[in-house]
N, C-alpha and C positions, 0 to 999 in steps of 0.2 A: 448513583451511576456506577457502572462497572469499570473497574480499573485493576489491572493485574498487579500484584505485589512484586513479582520478579519478571521483568520483561526479557531477561536473558534466555529463559527456557520455560516453555509451557509444559504442563504435565500431560503425558499421553494417556489415552483411553486404556484402561486395564485389559479390556477384551481384545482390542485390535492392535495395541501398541503404538498407535498413531495419534497425533494431536487432533482434536475435534475441530471442525470447521469454525465454530463459534470462538473457540480459544485462539485459533490461528488468526481470525479476523481482528480480535482484540490485541493480540501480540503484534500484528503488522501495524495496526493503528498506533500502538504505543511506540513502536520503533519510528514511525513517521513523525510522531509528536516529538520524540527525542531529537530528531534531526530537523526540527523546526518547520515542518509542513503546517499549513494553516487549515482551518475550517474542515476538520476531519469528521466525516460522517460514515457510519456503518449501516448499510441497508440490508435487511433480511429479505432476500429475493427468493427464498426457498419455496414459497407458495406458488408464485406465477412462473418461475423458471425451473427447468430440469437440468440446466447446464451449470448452475452455480447456486450456492446457498447464501453467500454474502457478497456485496460490493463494498469495498472500502474506497471512499472518494476523498481526495485531499487537494488543496490548492497549493501550488508551488510558486516560488518567486520568479522563476524563469526556466528555460529548457535545461540549462546546466544543472540547476537544482533538482529538477525532475529526474534527470539521468543519474545524478549522484544518489538520490533516494533509491532508485531502481537498483543501483549497484550495492546498496546496503541491504535491501529486502531479499534479494535472490540468495545470497549466502546465509542470511538469517533463516529463511524458510528451509533451506537445505539442511541446516543444523537441526531443524525440527523434524527431519525426515520427509519433507515435502519438496517435490521438484516442481520447477516451473514448466508449464506446458508451452507457453508462448510469451514473447516480449515484442511489443510493437511501439513505434513512435520514437525510437532512439536514433533513427537514421536521418532525421530532418528536424527543422525547427517548427514542428507542427503544433506544439503547445499541449499535447496530450500523449502521455506514456501509459500504456496498458500492460499489466503483468497478470498472466493467467496462472494461478496456483491451483487449478482444478476447481475445488469447491469455493474458493475465494478469489475474486477478481479485483485487482487494485487499479484504480483510475487516478492518475496524477495529472492535473490540469493547471495551466496558468490561469489567472483570474478571468481573462477575456474568454477563453475557451470554455471554462466552467460555466460562465454566465450564458454563453451561446448554446451549449448542448444541454444545460440544465437537467442533468440526470436526477438531481434531488427532486425536481418538480415532476419529471417524467415518471419516476417511481414514487410519487407522493403518497400513494395509498398502501405502501408496504411498511411493515414495522421497522423502526430504527432500533439499533442496539445501542444502549447507553454507553457513552464514552466521554470521560472528562479529561481534557488536556491538562497538563501540568501548568502551574503558574510560572510565568516568565518574569524575571526582574527587568527593570527598565534598561539597565546597562548591559544586559546579556549579549554576548557576542553573536553576530550573524554567522550562519553556517559557512564553513569553508567549502567552496565549490571549486573542484579541480578543473583544469583546462580541458577543453574538448579533445585535444590530442593525447590526453593522458589515459584514455580508455585502453583496456587490454586488447591485444591483437584479436580480431575476430568478434569484437563486441557486437551484438549481444549473443551471437551464436555460441561463443565460448562458455556461456552460462546455461545454455539449453542442453537438455539430455535427449 
Protein backbone atom coordinates (compact mmCIF):
# COMPACT_ATOMS: atom_id res chain seq x y z
CA UNK A 1 0.00 0.00 0.00
CA UNK A 2 1.23 3.49 -0.82
CA UNK A 3 2.17 5.78 2.01
CA UNK A 4 4.39 8.77 1.77
CA UNK A 5 7.50 8.93 3.92
CA UNK A 6 7.35 12.68 4.46
CA UNK A 7 3.81 14.07 4.76
CA UNK A 8 5.14 17.61 5.23
CA UNK A 9 6.13 18.23 1.63
CA UNK A 10 5.52 16.27 -1.54
CA UNK A 11 8.04 16.35 -4.35
CA UNK A 12 6.95 18.50 -7.31
CA UNK A 13 7.04 17.28 -10.88
CA UNK A 14 10.40 18.26 -12.45
CA UNK A 15 8.73 19.40 -15.71
CA UNK A 16 5.90 21.50 -14.26
CA UNK A 17 7.24 22.37 -10.80
CA UNK A 18 3.86 21.39 -9.31
CA UNK A 19 2.86 18.45 -7.18
CA UNK A 20 1.16 15.69 -9.19
CA UNK A 21 -2.53 14.96 -8.48
CA UNK A 22 -1.75 11.46 -7.19
CA UNK A 23 0.89 12.79 -4.79
CA UNK A 24 -1.49 15.50 -3.61
CA UNK A 25 -4.26 12.96 -2.97
CA UNK A 26 -1.89 10.80 -0.91
CA UNK A 27 -0.54 13.81 0.98
CA UNK A 28 -4.05 15.06 1.79
CA UNK A 29 -5.06 11.57 2.94
CA UNK A 30 -1.96 11.38 5.12
CA UNK A 31 -2.78 14.76 6.67
CA UNK A 32 -6.36 13.61 7.33
CA UNK A 33 -5.02 10.46 8.95
CA UNK A 34 -2.68 12.46 11.19
CA UNK A 35 -5.68 14.51 12.35
CA UNK A 36 -7.64 11.32 13.07
CA UNK A 37 -10.13 11.21 10.24
CA UNK A 38 -11.45 7.69 9.75
CA UNK A 39 -12.18 5.37 6.81
CA UNK A 40 -10.01 7.31 4.38
CA UNK A 41 -10.50 6.23 0.77
CA UNK A 42 -8.89 7.60 -2.37
CA UNK A 43 -10.84 7.05 -5.60
CA UNK A 44 -9.21 7.47 -9.01
CA UNK A 45 -12.00 9.19 -10.94
CA UNK A 46 -9.73 10.37 -13.78
CA UNK A 47 -11.34 7.95 -16.24
CA UNK A 48 -15.02 8.87 -15.94
CA UNK A 49 -14.59 12.51 -14.83
CA UNK A 50 -12.98 15.43 -16.59
CA UNK A 51 -13.23 17.78 -13.59
CA UNK A 52 -11.07 15.83 -11.13
CA UNK A 53 -8.55 13.01 -11.03
CA UNK A 54 -9.06 11.88 -7.42
CA UNK A 55 -11.67 11.97 -4.68
CA UNK A 56 -10.36 11.71 -1.13
CA UNK A 57 -13.22 10.63 1.13
CA UNK A 58 -13.02 10.54 4.92
CA UNK A 59 -15.35 10.11 7.87
CA UNK A 60 -15.23 12.72 10.61
CA UNK A 61 -16.50 12.62 14.18
CA UNK A 62 -18.75 15.66 13.81
CA UNK A 63 -19.10 18.97 11.96
CA UNK A 64 -16.46 20.71 14.06
CA UNK A 65 -13.98 17.96 13.34
CA UNK A 66 -14.71 18.32 9.60
CA UNK A 67 -14.23 22.08 9.74
CA UNK A 68 -11.01 21.68 11.72
CA UNK A 69 -9.72 19.24 9.10
CA UNK A 70 -10.62 21.70 6.34
CA UNK A 71 -8.64 24.40 8.14
CA UNK A 72 -5.63 22.04 8.16
CA UNK A 73 -5.89 20.98 4.51
CA UNK A 74 -6.20 24.42 2.92
CA UNK A 75 -2.86 25.84 4.15
CA UNK A 76 -1.21 22.43 3.64
CA UNK A 77 -2.23 22.41 -0.04
CA UNK A 78 -1.26 26.05 -0.38
CA UNK A 79 2.21 25.12 0.89
CA UNK A 80 2.39 22.60 -1.97
CA UNK A 81 1.57 25.34 -4.48
CA UNK A 82 -2.07 24.24 -4.84
CA UNK A 83 -4.90 26.68 -4.25
CA UNK A 84 -8.38 25.64 -3.33
CA UNK A 85 -11.06 26.49 -5.85
CA UNK A 86 -14.02 26.11 -3.54
CA UNK A 87 -15.03 25.19 0.00
CA UNK A 88 -18.57 24.12 0.78
CA UNK A 89 -20.41 22.88 3.86
CA UNK A 90 -18.72 24.94 6.55
CA UNK A 91 -21.63 27.34 6.98
CA UNK A 92 -24.13 24.89 8.47
CA UNK A 93 -24.34 21.60 10.30
CA UNK A 94 -24.81 19.68 7.06
CA UNK A 95 -22.43 16.82 7.84
CA UNK A 96 -20.52 17.16 4.56
CA UNK A 97 -17.60 19.49 3.89
CA UNK A 98 -16.23 19.62 0.36
CA UNK A 99 -12.84 21.05 -0.61
CA UNK A 100 -12.05 21.44 -4.29
CA UNK A 101 -8.31 21.49 -4.99
CA UNK A 102 -8.88 21.31 -8.76
CA UNK A 103 -7.64 17.82 -9.66
CA UNK A 104 -8.30 16.47 -6.14
CA UNK A 105 -11.65 16.90 -4.40
CA UNK A 106 -11.88 16.12 -0.67
CA UNK A 107 -15.19 14.97 0.82
CA UNK A 108 -15.42 15.05 4.63
CA UNK A 109 -18.56 13.32 5.92
CA UNK A 110 -19.99 12.49 9.30
CA UNK A 111 -20.82 8.77 9.48
CA UNK A 112 -24.54 9.26 8.81
CA UNK A 113 -24.03 11.35 5.67
CA UNK A 114 -21.29 9.08 4.37
CA UNK A 115 -23.63 6.10 4.60
CA UNK A 116 -26.49 8.08 3.02
CA UNK A 117 -24.58 9.48 0.03
CA UNK A 118 -22.43 6.32 -0.33
CA UNK A 119 -19.88 7.81 -2.73
CA UNK A 120 -17.74 4.70 -2.24
CA UNK A 121 -20.57 2.61 -3.71
CA UNK A 122 -21.59 5.16 -6.32
CA UNK A 123 -18.02 5.15 -7.67
CA UNK A 124 -17.56 1.44 -6.96
CA UNK A 125 -16.22 0.70 -10.43
CA UNK A 126 -13.29 3.14 -10.30
CA UNK A 127 -9.84 2.12 -9.08
CA UNK A 128 -8.83 2.84 -5.50
CA UNK A 129 -5.47 4.32 -4.68
CA UNK A 130 -3.81 2.30 -1.94
CA UNK A 131 -3.54 4.11 1.38
CA UNK A 132 -2.73 2.58 4.74
CA UNK A 133 -3.60 4.63 7.82
CA UNK A 134 -1.11 4.69 10.64
CA UNK A 135 -1.67 2.47 13.64
CA UNK A 136 -3.21 4.25 16.60
CA UNK A 137 -2.55 3.28 20.17
CA UNK A 138 -5.52 2.63 22.43
CA UNK A 139 -4.81 5.58 24.72
CA UNK A 140 -4.10 8.03 21.92
CA UNK A 141 -5.71 11.40 22.51
CA UNK A 142 -8.77 12.50 20.57
CA UNK A 143 -8.22 15.44 18.24
CA UNK A 144 -8.57 18.89 19.69
CA UNK A 145 -11.56 20.52 18.04
CA UNK A 146 -11.77 24.26 18.28
CA UNK A 147 -14.95 26.14 19.10
CA UNK A 148 -17.10 27.17 16.16
CA UNK A 149 -16.60 30.85 17.01
CA UNK A 150 -12.82 30.40 16.73
CA UNK A 151 -12.91 30.50 12.92
CA UNK A 152 -11.01 33.32 11.26
CA UNK A 153 -13.06 36.26 10.15
CA UNK A 154 -14.56 35.56 6.73
CA UNK A 155 -14.19 31.76 6.93
CA UNK A 156 -14.06 30.06 4.43
CA UNK A 157 -13.75 32.97 2.00
CA UNK A 158 -10.55 34.10 3.74
CA UNK A 159 -8.86 30.93 2.43
CA UNK A 160 -10.17 31.12 -1.11
CA UNK A 161 -8.30 32.90 -3.84
